[in-house]
All heavy atoms as TSV, in Angstrom:
chain	resi	resn	atom	element	x	y	z
A	1	MET	N	N	0.845	-1.167	0.000
A	1	MET	CA	C	0.000	0.000	0.000
A	1	MET	C	C	0.895	1.237	0.000
A	1	MET	O	O	1.926	1.263	0.657
A	1	MET	CB	C	-0.898	-0.037	1.228
A	1	MET	CG	C	-1.711	1.190	1.413
A	1	MET	SD	S	-2.956	0.946	2.667
A	1	MET	CE	C	-4.158	2.046	2.031
A	2	VAL	N	N	0.478	2.255	-0.731
A	2	VAL	CA	C	1.264	3.484	-0.866
A	2	VAL	C	C	0.363	4.688	-0.596
A	2	VAL	O	O	-0.751	4.762	-1.106
A	2	VAL	CB	C	1.849	3.598	-2.297
A	2	VAL	CG1	C	2.621	4.885	-2.465
A	2	VAL	CG2	C	2.713	2.398	-2.626
A	3	LYS	N	N	0.870	5.613	0.212
A	3	LYS	CA	C	0.154	6.867	0.487
A	3	LYS	C	C	1.116	8.025	0.295
A	3	LYS	O	O	2.258	7.987	0.749
A	3	LYS	CB	C	-0.374	6.904	1.926
A	3	LYS	CG	C	-1.443	5.896	2.222
A	3	LYS	CD	C	-2.733	6.281	1.582
A	3	LYS	CE	C	-3.822	5.311	1.984
A	3	LYS	NZ	N	-5.118	5.701	1.565
A	4	GLN	N	N	0.654	9.053	-0.390
A	4	GLN	CA	C	1.463	10.242	-0.615
A	4	GLN	C	C	1.116	11.284	0.442
A	4	GLN	O	O	-0.056	11.537	0.712
A	4	GLN	CB	C	1.195	10.804	-2.006
A	4	GLN	CG	C	2.045	11.988	-2.351
A	4	GLN	CD	C	1.858	12.405	-3.803
A	4	GLN	OE1	O	1.334	11.676	-4.621
A	4	GLN	NE2	N	2.285	13.603	-4.113
A	5	VAL	N	N	2.144	11.905	1.054
A	5	VAL	CA	C	1.941	12.938	2.067
A	5	VAL	C	C	2.935	14.069	1.860
A	5	VAL	O	O	4.035	13.863	1.352
A	5	VAL	CB	C	2.080	12.390	3.500
A	5	VAL	CG1	C	0.988	11.385	3.832
A	5	VAL	CG2	C	3.435	11.790	3.736
A	6	LYS	N	N	2.536	15.246	2.261
A	6	LYS	CA	C	3.424	16.407	2.236
A	6	LYS	C	C	3.900	16.653	3.660
A	6	LYS	O	O	3.092	16.809	4.576
A	6	LYS	CB	C	2.675	17.641	1.693
A	6	LYS	CG	C	3.495	18.905	1.706
A	6	LYS	CD	C	4.669	18.841	0.753
A	6	LYS	CE	C	5.413	20.152	0.738
A	6	LYS	NZ	N	6.829	19.989	0.490
A	7	ILE	N	N	5.192	16.655	3.847
A	7	ILE	CA	C	5.795	16.885	5.154
A	7	ILE	C	C	6.275	18.332	5.188
A	7	ILE	O	O	7.045	18.754	4.338
A	7	ILE	CB	C	6.980	15.916	5.396
A	7	ILE	CG1	C	6.536	14.472	5.229
A	7	ILE	CG2	C	7.607	16.167	6.748
A	7	ILE	CD1	C	5.463	14.022	6.176
A	8	SER	N	N	5.816	19.081	6.204
A	8	SER	CA	C	6.100	20.514	6.258
A	8	SER	C	C	7.175	20.902	7.265
A	8	SER	O	O	7.759	21.973	7.149
A	8	SER	CB	C	4.825	21.278	6.609
A	8	SER	OG	O	3.812	20.975	5.695
A	9	ASN	N	N	7.401	20.054	8.277
A	9	ASN	CA	C	8.365	20.446	9.307
A	9	ASN	C	C	8.965	19.208	9.975
A	9	ASN	O	O	8.500	18.089	9.784
A	9	ASN	CB	C	7.713	21.370	10.334
A	9	ASN	CG	C	6.504	20.745	10.981
A	9	ASN	OD1	O	6.585	19.672	11.553
A	9	ASN	ND2	N	5.366	21.427	10.882
A	10	PHE	N	N	9.984	19.440	10.794
A	10	PHE	CA	C	10.697	18.339	11.425
A	10	PHE	C	C	9.828	17.598	12.444
A	10	PHE	O	O	10.003	16.404	12.666
A	10	PHE	CB	C	11.979	18.847	12.083
A	10	PHE	CG	C	12.829	17.750	12.626
A	10	PHE	CD1	C	13.447	16.844	11.777
A	10	PHE	CD2	C	13.004	17.612	13.990
A	10	PHE	CE1	C	14.229	15.816	12.277
A	10	PHE	CE2	C	13.788	16.578	14.497
A	10	PHE	CZ	C	14.400	15.683	13.648
A	11	ASP	N	N	8.879	18.279	13.062
A	11	ASP	CA	C	7.983	17.609	14.006
A	11	ASP	C	C	7.185	16.506	13.308
A	11	ASP	O	O	6.927	15.458	13.899
A	11	ASP	CB	C	7.022	18.605	14.667
A	11	ASP	CG	C	7.721	19.481	15.699
A	11	ASP	OD1	O	8.749	19.032	16.263
A	11	ASP	OD2	O	7.244	20.603	15.936
A	12	GLU	N	N	6.800	16.728	12.072
A	12	GLU	CA	C	6.087	15.695	11.313
A	12	GLU	C	C	7.001	14.511	11.001
A	12	GLU	O	O	6.550	13.366	11.030
A	12	GLU	CB	C	5.499	16.284	10.035
A	12	GLU	CG	C	4.381	17.261	10.296
A	12	GLU	CD	C	3.813	17.889	9.045
A	12	GLU	OE1	O	4.479	17.879	7.988
A	12	GLU	OE2	O	2.686	18.397	9.133
A	13	VAL	N	N	8.265	14.781	10.729
A	13	VAL	CA	C	9.230	13.702	10.497
A	13	VAL	C	C	9.358	12.864	11.771
A	13	VAL	O	O	9.336	11.631	11.725
A	13	VAL	CB	C	10.605	14.274	10.068
A	13	VAL	CG1	C	11.653	13.162	9.999
A	13	VAL	CG2	C	10.505	14.991	8.740
A	14	LYS	N	N	9.463	13.527	12.923
A	14	LYS	CA	C	9.552	12.801	14.196
A	14	LYS	C	C	8.283	12.009	14.469
A	14	LYS	O	O	8.350	10.890	14.997
A	14	LYS	CB	C	9.832	13.763	15.344
A	14	LYS	CG	C	11.226	14.348	15.314
A	14	LYS	CD	C	11.588	15.089	16.584
A	14	LYS	CE	C	10.618	16.191	16.904
A	14	LYS	NZ	N	11.021	17.025	18.048
A	15	SER	N	N	7.131	12.547	14.112
A	15	SER	CA	C	5.870	11.829	14.307
A	15	SER	C	C	5.830	10.556	13.476
A	15	SER	O	O	5.360	9.509	13.946
A	15	SER	CB	C	4.681	12.724	13.935
A	15	SER	OG	O	4.576	13.807	14.820
A	16	ILE	N	N	6.310	10.630	12.237
A	16	ILE	CA	C	6.380	9.438	11.389
A	16	ILE	C	C	7.275	8.387	12.039
A	16	ILE	O	O	6.911	7.217	12.150
A	16	ILE	CB	C	6.912	9.789	9.979
A	16	ILE	CG1	C	5.871	10.586	9.208
A	16	ILE	CG2	C	7.298	8.528	9.212
A	16	ILE	CD1	C	6.377	11.119	7.891
A	17	MET	N	N	8.450	8.809	12.488
A	17	MET	CA	C	9.398	7.875	13.087
A	17	MET	C	C	8.820	7.241	14.351
A	17	MET	O	O	8.898	6.018	14.537
A	17	MET	CB	C	10.712	8.563	13.412
A	17	MET	CG	C	11.761	7.592	13.912
A	17	MET	SD	S	13.054	8.363	14.900
A	17	MET	CE	C	12.131	8.984	16.275
A	18	ASN	N	N	8.227	8.029	15.219
A	18	ASN	CA	C	7.670	7.499	16.468
A	18	ASN	C	C	6.533	6.522	16.207
A	18	ASN	O	O	6.439	5.482	16.853
A	18	ASN	CB	C	7.207	8.639	17.375
A	18	ASN	CG	C	8.364	9.420	17.943
A	18	ASN	OD1	O	9.450	8.897	18.126
A	18	ASN	ND2	N	8.144	10.691	18.213
A	19	ALA	N	N	5.663	6.840	15.267
A	19	ALA	CA	C	4.559	5.935	14.930
A	19	ALA	C	C	5.088	4.660	14.278
A	19	ALA	O	O	4.619	3.558	14.574
A	19	ALA	CB	C	3.563	6.637	14.017
A	20	ALA	N	N	6.068	4.787	13.395
A	20	ALA	CA	C	6.636	3.616	12.715
A	20	ALA	C	C	7.361	2.707	13.703
A	20	ALA	O	O	7.358	1.483	13.535
A	20	ALA	CB	C	7.582	4.060	11.610
A	21	ALA	N	N	7.956	3.287	14.735
A	21	ALA	CA	C	8.670	2.491	15.732
A	21	ALA	C	C	7.734	1.542	16.472
A	21	ALA	O	O	8.172	0.496	16.974
A	21	ALA	CB	C	9.385	3.406	16.711
A	22	ARG	N	N	6.463	1.872	16.539
A	22	ARG	CA	C	5.476	1.013	17.199
A	22	ARG	C	C	4.925	-0.067	16.269
A	22	ARG	O	O	4.166	-0.928	16.709
A	22	ARG	CB	C	4.331	1.865	17.745
A	22	ARG	CG	C	4.749	2.788	18.878
A	22	ARG	CD	C	3.563	3.474	19.524
A	22	ARG	NE	N	2.896	4.413	18.639
A	22	ARG	CZ	C	3.206	5.684	18.474
A	22	ARG	NH1	N	4.217	6.200	19.147
A	22	ARG	NH2	N	2.530	6.451	17.654
A	23	CYS	N	N	5.311	-0.039	15.014
A	23	CYS	CA	C	4.810	-1.004	14.024
A	23	CYS	C	C	5.728	-2.222	13.950
A	23	CYS	O	O	6.942	-2.105	14.117
A	23	CYS	CB	C	4.732	-0.354	12.643
A	23	CYS	SG	S	3.568	1.002	12.543
A	24	HIS	N	N	5.144	-3.380	13.686
A	24	HIS	CA	C	5.925	-4.607	13.538
A	24	HIS	C	C	6.500	-4.722	12.131
A	24	HIS	O	O	7.619	-5.198	11.951
A	24	HIS	CB	C	5.056	-5.831	13.842
A	24	HIS	CG	C	4.603	-5.883	15.257
A	24	HIS	ND1	N	5.450	-6.154	16.306
A	24	HIS	CD2	C	3.391	-5.673	15.819
A	24	HIS	CE1	C	4.792	-6.125	17.438
A	24	HIS	NE2	N	3.529	-5.831	17.176
A	25	ASP	N	N	5.741	-4.303	11.131
A	25	ASP	CA	C	6.189	-4.417	9.747
A	25	ASP	C	C	7.008	-3.199	9.338
A	25	ASP	O	O	6.991	-2.162	9.992
A	25	ASP	CB	C	4.988	-4.548	8.808
A	25	ASP	CG	C	4.284	-5.891	8.959
A	25	ASP	OD1	O	4.953	-6.863	9.342
A	25	ASP	OD2	O	3.075	-5.947	8.702
A	26	ASP	N	N	7.719	-3.354	8.228
A	26	ASP	CA	C	8.535	-2.256	7.705
A	26	ASP	C	C	7.651	-1.206	7.051
A	26	ASP	O	O	6.657	-1.522	6.403
A	26	ASP	CB	C	9.520	-2.772	6.659
A	26	ASP	CG	C	10.600	-3.641	7.268
A	26	ASP	OD1	O	10.912	-3.459	8.455
A	26	ASP	OD2	O	11.128	-4.504	6.548
A	27	ILE	N	N	8.064	0.052	7.211
A	27	ILE	CA	C	7.422	1.168	6.517
A	27	ILE	C	C	8.546	1.971	5.880
A	27	ILE	O	O	9.496	2.377	6.558
A	27	ILE	CB	C	6.592	2.037	7.472
A	27	ILE	CG1	C	5.465	1.188	8.061
A	27	ILE	CG2	C	6.058	3.268	6.750
A	27	ILE	CD1	C	4.558	1.890	9.011
A	28	GLY	N	N	8.453	2.158	4.585
A	28	GLY	CA	C	9.461	2.913	3.855
A	28	GLY	C	C	8.937	4.282	3.488
A	28	GLY	O	O	7.738	4.486	3.323
A	29	VAL	N	N	9.858	5.226	3.374
A	29	VAL	CA	C	9.526	6.576	2.929
A	29	VAL	C	C	10.357	6.846	1.688
A	29	VAL	O	O	11.584	6.732	1.720
A	29	VAL	CB	C	9.815	7.619	4.026
A	29	VAL	CG1	C	9.400	9.004	3.564
A	29	VAL	CG2	C	9.110	7.251	5.336
A	30	HIS	N	N	9.690	7.168	0.580
A	30	HIS	CA	C	10.346	7.388	-0.707
A	30	HIS	C	C	10.181	8.854	-1.086
A	30	HIS	O	O	9.064	9.370	-1.048
A	30	HIS	CB	C	9.686	6.540	-1.798
A	30	HIS	CG	C	9.699	5.073	-1.514
A	30	HIS	ND1	N	10.136	4.164	-2.434
A	30	HIS	CD2	C	9.328	4.355	-0.428
A	30	HIS	CE1	C	10.036	2.944	-1.922
A	30	HIS	NE2	N	9.540	3.040	-0.708
A	31	ASP	N	N	11.284	9.508	-1.457
A	31	ASP	CA	C	11.162	10.901	-1.896
A	31	ASP	C	C	11.149	10.989	-3.423
A	31	ASP	O	O	11.281	9.975	-4.119
A	31	ASP	CB	C	12.241	11.786	-1.271
A	31	ASP	CG	C	13.652	11.524	-1.772
A	31	ASP	OD1	O	13.828	10.798	-2.771
A	31	ASP	OD2	O	14.598	12.071	-1.164
A	32	SER	N	N	10.994	12.191	-3.932
A	32	SER	CA	C	10.853	12.392	-5.379
A	32	SER	C	C	12.146	12.119	-6.148
A	32	SER	O	O	12.113	11.922	-7.357
A	32	SER	CB	C	10.372	13.809	-5.667
A	32	SER	OG	O	11.324	14.745	-5.206
A	33	ARG	N	N	13.282	12.102	-5.457
A	33	ARG	CA	C	14.565	11.808	-6.112
A	33	ARG	C	C	14.826	10.318	-6.241
A	33	ARG	O	O	15.825	9.905	-6.821
A	33	ARG	CB	C	15.719	12.423	-5.315
A	33	ARG	CG	C	15.673	13.922	-5.191
A	33	ARG	CD	C	16.818	14.420	-4.369
A	33	ARG	NE	N	16.872	13.665	-3.113
A	33	ARG	CZ	C	17.645	13.969	-2.081
A	33	ARG	NH1	N	18.449	14.994	-2.143
A	33	ARG	NH2	N	17.628	13.243	-0.982
A	34	GLY	N	N	13.944	9.502	-5.624
A	34	GLY	CA	C	14.123	8.060	-5.667
A	34	GLY	C	C	14.828	7.496	-4.454
A	34	GLY	O	O	15.075	6.293	-4.383
A	35	SER	N	N	15.160	8.339	-3.484
A	35	SER	CA	C	15.781	7.855	-2.248
A	35	SER	C	C	14.729	7.188	-1.380
A	35	SER	O	O	13.573	7.605	-1.355
A	35	SER	CB	C	16.421	9.012	-1.482
A	35	SER	OG	O	17.449	9.594	-2.240
A	36	ILE	N	N	15.158	6.157	-0.652
A	36	ILE	CA	C	14.263	5.407	0.221
A	36	ILE	C	C	14.879	5.348	1.613
A	36	ILE	O	O	16.076	5.103	1.755
A	36	ILE	CB	C	14.051	3.974	-0.298
A	36	ILE	CG1	C	13.492	3.999	-1.721
A	36	ILE	CG2	C	13.138	3.186	0.642
A	36	ILE	CD1	C	13.468	2.650	-2.394
A	37	ALA	N	N	14.034	5.566	2.638
A	37	ALA	CA	C	14.492	5.474	4.019
A	37	ALA	C	C	13.541	4.603	4.818
A	37	ALA	O	O	12.343	4.573	4.551
A	37	ALA	CB	C	14.579	6.863	4.646
A	38	ASP	N	N	14.084	3.914	5.798
A	38	ASP	CA	C	13.280	3.176	6.765
A	38	ASP	C	C	12.623	4.219	7.673
A	38	ASP	O	O	13.306	5.072	8.236
A	38	ASP	CB	C	14.195	2.255	7.573
A	38	ASP	CG	C	13.481	1.429	8.618
A	38	ASP	OD1	O	12.276	1.677	8.886
A	38	ASP	OD2	O	14.122	0.535	9.192
A	39	ALA	N	N	11.311	4.145	7.824
A	39	ALA	CA	C	10.594	5.141	8.627
A	39	ALA	C	C	10.967	5.071	10.103
A	39	ALA	O	O	10.689	6.002	10.855
A	39	ALA	CB	C	9.088	4.961	8.457
A	40	LYS	N	N	11.625	4.000	10.528
A	40	LYS	CA	C	12.044	3.864	11.921
A	40	LYS	C	C	13.415	4.483	12.169
A	40	LYS	O	O	13.884	4.505	13.296
A	40	LYS	CB	C	12.070	2.389	12.304
A	40	LYS	CG	C	10.700	1.730	12.219
A	40	LYS	CD	C	10.768	0.255	12.499
A	40	LYS	CE	C	9.408	-0.383	12.276
A	40	LYS	NZ	N	9.426	-1.819	12.524
A	41	SER	N	N	14.052	4.991	11.131
A	41	SER	CA	C	15.414	5.535	11.222
A	41	SER	C	C	15.404	7.050	11.067
A	41	SER	O	O	15.148	7.572	9.974
A	41	SER	CB	C	16.294	4.914	10.141
A	41	SER	OG	O	17.506	5.629	10.019
A	42	ILE	N	N	15.712	7.765	12.143
A	42	ILE	CA	C	15.718	9.225	12.069
A	42	ILE	C	C	16.810	9.709	11.110
A	42	ILE	O	O	16.591	10.672	10.369
A	42	ILE	CB	C	15.852	9.877	13.464
A	42	ILE	CG1	C	15.557	11.371	13.404
A	42	ILE	CG2	C	17.213	9.624	14.070
A	42	ILE	CD1	C	14.139	11.733	13.073
A	43	LEU	N	N	17.951	9.040	11.092
A	43	LEU	CA	C	19.016	9.459	10.159
A	43	LEU	C	C	18.589	9.250	8.714
A	43	LEU	O	O	18.850	10.094	7.855
A	43	LEU	CB	C	20.313	8.703	10.448
A	43	LEU	CG	C	21.028	9.092	11.741
A	43	LEU	CD1	C	22.252	8.213	11.948
A	43	LEU	CD2	C	21.399	10.547	11.733
A	44	GLY	N	N	17.943	8.133	8.448
A	44	GLY	CA	C	17.444	7.883	7.103
A	44	GLY	C	C	16.407	8.908	6.696
A	44	GLY	O	O	16.438	9.442	5.578
A	45	LEU	N	N	15.489	9.216	7.607
A	45	LEU	CA	C	14.443	10.201	7.305
A	45	LEU	C	C	15.028	11.590	7.065
A	45	LEU	O	O	14.541	12.333	6.223
A	45	LEU	CB	C	13.420	10.251	8.439
A	45	LEU	CG	C	12.538	9.017	8.589
A	45	LEU	CD1	C	11.691	9.127	9.843
A	45	LEU	CD2	C	11.667	8.829	7.362
A	46	MET	N	N	16.082	11.929	7.792
A	46	MET	CA	C	16.695	13.256	7.632
A	46	MET	C	C	17.417	13.397	6.294
A	46	MET	O	O	17.679	14.513	5.855
A	46	MET	CB	C	17.653	13.530	8.789
A	46	MET	CG	C	16.918	13.748	10.095
A	46	MET	SD	S	18.002	13.896	11.519
A	46	MET	CE	C	19.051	15.251	11.042
A	47	SER	N	N	17.707	12.280	5.640
A	47	SER	CA	C	18.426	12.343	4.365
A	47	SER	C	C	17.506	12.579	3.169
A	47	SER	O	O	17.987	12.780	2.060
A	47	SER	CB	C	19.222	11.046	4.143
A	47	SER	OG	O	18.337	9.974	3.866
A	48	LEU	N	N	16.194	12.549	3.387
A	48	LEU	CA	C	15.249	12.674	2.276
A	48	LEU	C	C	14.942	14.132	1.939
A	48	LEU	O	O	15.136	15.033	2.747
A	48	LEU	CB	C	13.946	11.945	2.620
A	48	LEU	CG	C	14.072	10.442	2.858
A	48	LEU	CD1	C	12.717	9.872	3.240
A	48	LEU	CD2	C	14.644	9.729	1.649
A	49	ASP	N	N	14.434	14.333	0.731
A	49	ASP	CA	C	14.039	15.648	0.233
A	49	ASP	C	C	12.542	15.835	0.478
A	49	ASP	O	O	11.722	15.115	-0.076
A	49	ASP	CB	C	14.334	15.731	-1.265
A	49	ASP	CG	C	13.881	17.030	-1.901
A	49	ASP	OD1	O	13.612	18.001	-1.169
A	49	ASP	OD2	O	13.797	17.069	-3.144
A	50	TYR	N	N	12.200	16.811	1.317
A	50	TYR	CA	C	10.793	17.061	1.656
A	50	TYR	C	C	10.220	18.290	0.950
A	50	TYR	O	O	9.155	18.765	1.313
A	50	TYR	CB	C	10.632	17.201	3.174
A	50	TYR	CG	C	10.957	15.930	3.905
A	50	TYR	CD1	C	12.181	15.758	4.538
A	50	TYR	CD2	C	10.052	14.881	3.922
A	50	TYR	CE1	C	12.483	14.580	5.191
A	50	TYR	CE2	C	10.341	13.689	4.573
A	50	TYR	CZ	C	11.557	13.554	5.207
A	50	TYR	OH	O	11.860	12.375	5.850
A	51	THR	N	N	10.913	18.789	-0.069
A	51	THR	CA	C	10.383	19.936	-0.804
A	51	THR	C	C	9.180	19.540	-1.651
A	51	THR	O	O	8.392	20.392	-2.049
A	51	THR	CB	C	11.459	20.585	-1.705
A	51	THR	OG1	O	11.942	19.612	-2.629
A	51	THR	CG2	C	12.596	21.144	-0.857
A	52	LYS	N	N	9.051	18.244	-1.927
A	52	LYS	CA	C	7.902	17.698	-2.652
A	52	LYS	C	C	7.296	16.597	-1.786
A	52	LYS	O	O	7.949	16.088	-0.873
A	52	LYS	CB	C	8.352	17.131	-3.998
A	52	LYS	CG	C	8.898	18.190	-4.923
A	52	LYS	CD	C	9.319	17.612	-6.237
A	52	LYS	CE	C	9.857	18.741	-7.114
A	52	LYS	NZ	N	10.718	18.264	-8.161
A	53	PRO	N	N	6.062	16.202	-2.065
A	53	PRO	CA	C	5.456	15.124	-1.271
A	53	PRO	C	C	6.286	13.843	-1.326
A	53	PRO	O	O	6.973	13.569	-2.306
A	53	PRO	CB	C	4.092	14.920	-1.934
A	53	PRO	CG	C	3.790	16.231	-2.569
A	53	PRO	CD	C	5.114	16.757	-3.037
A	54	VAL	N	N	6.219	13.076	-0.236
A	54	VAL	CA	C	6.892	11.784	-0.157
A	54	VAL	C	C	5.837	10.678	-0.140
A	54	VAL	O	O	4.663	10.933	0.124
A	54	VAL	CB	C	7.795	11.681	1.093
A	54	VAL	CG1	C	8.918	12.695	1.028
A	54	VAL	CG2	C	6.994	11.843	2.374
A	55	MET	N	N	6.279	9.454	-0.414
A	55	MET	CA	C	5.387	8.304	-0.419
A	55	MET	C	C	5.702	7.430	0.786
A	55	MET	O	O	6.865	7.082	1.009
A	55	MET	CB	C	5.579	7.488	-1.692
A	55	MET	CG	C	5.418	8.282	-2.973
A	55	MET	SD	S	3.813	8.976	-3.174
A	55	MET	CE	C	2.957	7.604	-3.866
A	56	LEU	N	N	4.667	7.084	1.559
A	56	LEU	CA	C	4.800	6.115	2.635
A	56	LEU	C	C	4.370	4.767	2.070
A	56	LEU	O	O	3.298	4.665	1.471
A	56	LEU	CB	C	3.920	6.486	3.820
A	56	LEU	CG	C	4.210	7.820	4.494
A	56	LEU	CD1	C	3.229	8.047	5.628
A	56	LEU	CD2	C	5.630	7.868	5.006
A	57	VAL	N	N	5.197	3.745	2.259
A	57	VAL	CA	C	4.956	2.444	1.636
A	57	VAL	C	C	5.043	1.340	2.698
A	57	VAL	O	O	5.992	1.299	3.481
A	57	VAL	CB	C	6.006	2.168	0.534
A	57	VAL	CG1	C	5.757	0.837	-0.124
A	57	VAL	CG2	C	6.018	3.293	-0.483
A	58	SER	N	N	4.028	0.467	2.703
A	58	SER	CA	C	4.035	-0.682	3.608
A	58	SER	C	C	3.135	-1.782	3.057
A	58	SER	O	O	2.174	-1.509	2.341
A	58	SER	CB	C	3.544	-0.269	5.001
A	58	SER	OG	O	3.510	-1.378	5.871
A	59	GLU	N	N	3.441	-3.005	3.429
A	59	GLU	CA	C	2.597	-4.146	3.076
A	59	GLU	C	C	1.379	-4.217	4.008
A	59	GLU	O	O	0.386	-4.827	3.682
A	59	GLU	CB	C	3.391	-5.448	3.193
A	59	GLU	CG	C	4.547	-5.560	2.237
A	59	GLU	CD	C	4.091	-5.821	0.818
A	59	GLU	OE1	O	3.119	-6.558	0.629
A	59	GLU	OE2	O	4.722	-5.263	-0.101
A	60	ASN	N	N	1.492	-3.593	5.178
A	60	ASN	CA	C	0.464	-3.675	6.202
A	60	ASN	C	C	-0.377	-2.391	6.203
A	60	ASN	O	O	0.065	-1.347	6.677
A	60	ASN	CB	C	1.122	-3.892	7.567
A	60	ASN	CG	C	0.136	-4.171	8.662
A	60	ASN	OD1	O	-0.937	-3.590	8.715
A	60	ASN	ND2	N	0.512	-5.066	9.563
A	61	GLU	N	N	-1.571	-2.468	5.676
A	61	GLU	CA	C	-2.436	-1.290	5.545
A	61	GLU	C	C	-2.774	-0.675	6.894
A	61	GLU	O	O	-2.781	0.545	7.047
A	61	GLU	CB	C	-3.718	-1.684	4.816
A	61	GLU	CG	C	-4.674	-0.530	4.597
A	61	GLU	CD	C	-5.909	-0.937	3.812
A	61	GLU	OE1	O	-5.986	-2.089	3.339
A	61	GLU	OE2	O	-6.792	-0.091	3.675
A	62	ARG	N	N	-3.055	-1.510	7.886
A	62	ARG	CA	C	-3.431	-0.999	9.209
A	62	ARG	C	C	-2.294	-0.202	9.846
A	62	ARG	O	O	-2.511	0.874	10.414
A	62	ARG	CB	C	-3.837	-2.159	10.115
A	62	ARG	CG	C	-4.433	-1.704	11.435
A	62	ARG	CD	C	-4.763	-2.866	12.294
A	62	ARG	NE	N	-3.489	-3.563	12.537
A	62	ARG	CZ	C	-3.359	-4.734	13.086
A	62	ARG	NH1	N	-4.403	-5.415	13.434
A	62	ARG	NH2	N	-2.180	-5.279	13.278
A	63	GLU	N	N	-1.078	-0.707	9.758
A	63	GLU	CA	C	0.058	0.010	10.339
A	63	GLU	C	C	0.362	1.293	9.564
A	63	GLU	O	O	0.712	2.307	10.160
A	63	GLU	CB	C	1.275	-0.901	10.427
A	63	GLU	CG	C	1.099	-1.957	11.487
A	63	GLU	CD	C	2.348	-2.780	11.724
A	63	GLU	OE1	O	3.292	-2.733	10.912
A	63	GLU	OE2	O	2.360	-3.492	12.746
A	64	LEU	N	N	0.208	1.254	8.266
A	64	LEU	CA	C	0.412	2.461	7.467
A	64	LEU	C	C	-0.606	3.530	7.859
A	64	LEU	O	O	-0.265	4.707	8.001
A	64	LEU	CB	C	0.320	2.147	5.977
A	64	LEU	CG	C	0.625	3.300	5.026
A	64	LEU	CD1	C	2.039	3.835	5.250
A	64	LEU	CD2	C	0.447	2.874	3.593
A	65	GLU	N	N	-1.840	3.136	8.059
A	65	GLU	CA	C	-2.874	4.084	8.494
A	65	GLU	C	C	-2.560	4.668	9.866
A	65	GLU	O	O	-2.815	5.843	10.119
A	65	GLU	CB	C	-4.255	3.413	8.515
A	65	GLU	CG	C	-4.785	3.055	7.146
A	65	GLU	CD	C	-5.070	4.253	6.256
A	65	GLU	OE1	O	-5.363	5.341	6.773
A	65	GLU	OE2	O	-4.965	4.108	5.027
A	66	SER	N	N	-1.962	3.879	10.763
A	66	SER	CA	C	-1.597	4.407	12.084
A	66	SER	C	C	-0.498	5.459	11.978
A	66	SER	O	O	-0.489	6.444	12.717
A	66	SER	CB	C	-1.183	3.285	13.029
A	66	SER	OG	O	0.081	2.761	12.710
A	67	VAL	N	N	0.426	5.278	11.036
A	67	VAL	CA	C	1.457	6.297	10.810
A	67	VAL	C	C	0.824	7.563	10.236
A	67	VAL	O	O	1.152	8.678	10.656
A	67	VAL	CB	C	2.578	5.761	9.890
A	67	VAL	CG1	C	3.555	6.854	9.516
A	67	VAL	CG2	C	3.302	4.601	10.570
A	68	LEU	N	N	-0.092	7.414	9.315
A	68	LEU	CA	C	-0.775	8.579	8.739
A	68	LEU	C	C	-1.575	9.345	9.800
A	68	LEU	O	O	-1.595	10.575	9.806
A	68	LEU	CB	C	-1.713	8.147	7.609
A	68	LEU	CG	C	-1.025	7.688	6.331
A	68	LEU	CD1	C	-2.030	7.089	5.374
A	68	LEU	CD2	C	-0.284	8.843	5.676
A	69	ARG	N	N	-2.218	8.611	10.713
A	69	ARG	CA	C	-2.959	9.274	11.790
A	69	ARG	C	C	-2.041	10.085	12.693
A	69	ARG	O	O	-2.444	11.103	13.239
A	69	ARG	CB	C	-3.732	8.241	12.621
A	69	ARG	CG	C	-5.027	7.809	11.978
A	69	ARG	CD	C	-5.913	7.046	12.946
A	69	ARG	NE	N	-5.257	5.874	13.520
A	69	ARG	CZ	C	-5.211	4.679	12.937
A	69	ARG	NH1	N	-5.779	4.483	11.760
A	69	ARG	NH2	N	-4.607	3.670	13.535
A	70	ALA	N	N	-0.801	9.646	12.853
A	70	ALA	CA	C	0.154	10.369	13.696
A	70	ALA	C	C	0.477	11.744	13.115
A	70	ALA	O	O	0.897	12.643	13.836
A	70	ALA	CB	C	1.427	9.556	13.861
A	71	LEU	N	N	0.277	11.916	11.821
A	71	LEU	CA	C	0.533	13.208	11.173
A	71	LEU	C	C	-0.631	14.189	11.350
A	71	LEU	O	O	-0.472	15.378	11.104
A	71	LEU	CB	C	0.804	13.021	9.686
A	71	LEU	CG	C	2.114	12.316	9.357
A	71	LEU	CD1	C	2.178	12.002	7.883
A	71	LEU	CD2	C	3.287	13.170	9.792
A	72	SER	N	N	-1.771	13.690	11.761
A	72	SER	CA	C	-2.968	14.553	11.876
A	72	SER	C	C	-2.995	15.323	13.173
A	72	SER	O	O	-2.460	14.979	14.150
A	72	SER	CB	C	-4.236	13.716	11.804
A	72	SER	OG	O	-4.264	13.016	10.593
């Protein structure tokens, strides 16, 4: 499952990481340049380009939705 989101500030990046840390399955974050980071890795997330929307990707729809709710 893939969801596109616009990240506006570092607090949203931290929210993604904190929510993903509670998930059992992997959640990836893909930026427009083609870079991919593990959503549980703050260093990986900091390496992405947030000037354009990013894609959250997971096999587990329920866990992906919980990460999206953390952004609200």
